[in-house]
N, C-alpha and C positions, 0 to 999 in steps of 0.2 A: 475510436476507443478499442483498447484491446483486450477483450477478457480471458483470463486464463484459468481454463476450468479444470479442477483437480477433483472436485466432489459432486458436481452436478447442482450446486446449491443455488447458482443463478437462475436456473431453470425452474427449480422448485419455488423460489421465491416468486416467480414472475418478473424478474429484471428484464431479462432478454427481449419479451415480448411487450414490457411497456417501454423498454427503451425505443422498440420499433414503432408502436403508436406514437411516441411522442416526437418521430421522425430523427431520431436521432443516428449516426454511422458509426456502426460497431461491428467487430468482428471476433468471434469465439474462437479460441486455439484449445483444442482438447488435449491435455496433458495426461488425464486420467489414466491411461494404460501404462505410464511410466513408472517402474518399480522404484522403490527408494527415496520416495519424496515427503513424505507425512512427518513433520517435525525437524528431521534430519534430511539433508540431501547428498547423497552419495555423489562420490565423482562420477560416475557412470551415469547417474541422474542427471546431474548439472551438463554433463556433455551432450546428454540427448534433448535437454531444454535448451541449449543454446543452438543448437542445430535447427530445431523448430521454430525457434526467434529469429534465425536466419533467413528463414522462407516466408517471412512476413514483412508488410511494410513497416515504416517507423511511424510510431502512434507516440502521442506525448501525454495520453491518459492512461493507464492500465488498470484494471480491475483484476485482484490477484487472490480470489478466494479467501478462504478463513487465515486467521492469524498461523496457523501452523505451517505456512507458505510465503510468512513474511521476508525468507531469505530471497524470494525473489525480486526485492529491492537491489542485493548484492548485483544480481544479473542484469538487471536494467541499468543499475549505474556504470558498470564495467562497460557500457556502450557509449557511454558520454567520452569525448575526446577533447575536452577542455578544461581547463580549471573551474571546480563547482562546490558549492557547500550543498550539503543535505540537511535540509529542515524534515524533522521528525516528530511526528505527531503520535505519541504512544502514550501509555500509562505504565510501560515498561524501557527502561533502556537498551534492552536486547543487545546489550556488550558484555555478556560472560563470554569469557575465555574458553575455547574448546578443551573437552575433558582427554582428546587425542588428535593430533594433526591439526590441520586447518579446516576441518569438515564445516561446509555451511550448516547453520539449524537456526529455527526460529528465534531462539532467546540470544544467539551469539553473533550473527551475521554482523552488527555494526562493527564488532570489534576485528573479524576479519578485513572489513570495508576500509576500516583506518589502517589496518597493517600493508591491504595490498594493492588501494586504489592509489595510483600516483598523481590522479588528478583531483583527488577530495583535498580541499582546502580545510573545513572545518563540518563536524555535525552538531546541529543547533538542535536540542531537544526540549520539545513544547508539549506541554501539557502534563508530564511527570509531576506527582503531588499536586496538580491544577497550576503549577506556575506558568506563565505566559510571558516571556520576556520581551523587550521592547524589540520591533522589527528594524529600528536601525542600527542595533548592533550586530546585524548579519551582513555578509558580505559574499556578493552574487557572483556569478549567476547562481540560481538553485534547482535542485531537484528534491522534490518533496514527496514523503510519504506518510500516510494518514493510515492509522490502525486505529479503527473506531471501539477498540476498549477505552480509548481516551474518554469516551461519552459515558454519560450516565446510562443506567438501563432504561430510561425513558425514550432514550434515542438510538440505542443498539442493544442487540442480545450478542453475548460471544462466550466462549467456554474459558476464557481469562478474567482474572481479577479486572474489575474496570474502573475509571475514573469519574469526576462529575461535571465534566463539561457538557457542552452543548454545540451541535455543528455551526451555530450562530458564532460562537467564539472562533472556531479553527477559519471562518471566512473573514471574520474583523480582522484577523491577525494577517491572513493573506492580503488582505485589500492595502493593509500597511505595508507590505513587500512590494506588491506590484507598482504602488505608487512612490516608492521610496527607493531602496537600495539596488533594485536589480531585477533582472529577466527569471521567470521560472519557465526552465527547459522541458519540464514533465513532472508527471505526478502519478502515483498509485495509491491503491484504496483496498486495504483488507480490514478483516474483522467480520466476516459471515458466520453464522452457526449452521452448517449443514445439518441435513436430518441425522444422517449416521452418526453426528456427535451429539444428538439429543435435541437438534433444533425442531420446535413444536410450530404449529399454524401460526400461533400469535408473535412469535420470536421471527418467523419469516415476514409476516405482515409489518412488524416495526423496523428490521433491517430494510425491506423494499421500499418502505417510505422515507427512511433516512437517505438510502441510496439516491433515490429519483431527486431527492432535494439537492444533494452534490453535486448529481450530474447536471443539474439546471444551473448552479451557481457556478460550476466550471465552464459553461459556456460565456461569461464573463471575462475569464482569463485567457482563454485558449481559442475562442472563436472569435 
C-alpha cells in the first residue's frame, strides 16, 4: 500500500501504526512540502508529484488523504498503459469543467481524465444519489476510486456533503465485479478529515475504524 501524505491525517488517526500492528506492508510518501496542492493542483505541483511517484515501487492500493486531493486519481490513472474503465464511488461526480485551462482540481479531475487519458474507456459512477448499477454493465479491466463521502456519517467523517451508503455496499459491488466482468488493476481511497480541516477525535476514530475495515477487505481482492 502506498500512502500519499499531504496533511498528516493518517498519523493523527493512528492508521499507519494500526496497519503495522496488523502486519500490512505499507509505504508513506510525504508530499506535504509541495505547494499548490490543496483542492487545486498546479502544473508545477503535478510535476513534482509525478517525480516523487516515479521514485516509488508500483503499488495497487493507494491511500490519498482527504477529498481535497482526489485529483491524485488522475495521476495514478495516467500510469496505466492499457485500456481500462474507472469505477468511481463518490457522492459527487467530480466532473466540473475547469474555470481556466485544464487545471486539476478535486471537483473537476474526472472531466480532465475523460478528455486527456487515451486509455480510458468509461467512467462508472457509483453511489451518486445512492445509486449502485449492476456490475455486469461494466467493461474491464478496472481502476477503482473510493471517496468515503459516499458513506453516511456513521461510517466516515469528511468535510464535504455525504451520501447514505455503507462500506459493505461498496464491497458487495466489487465482489460482483471481481466474479464477473473483469480484473481490478488498482484502487485508491480518499475522504479523511484532517485536524487542520476541523477533524475531532471522534471523527478520526470513525475514519480509522472504516479504513481498517477497507484495508482488510482489500486483502481478498489484491492478496
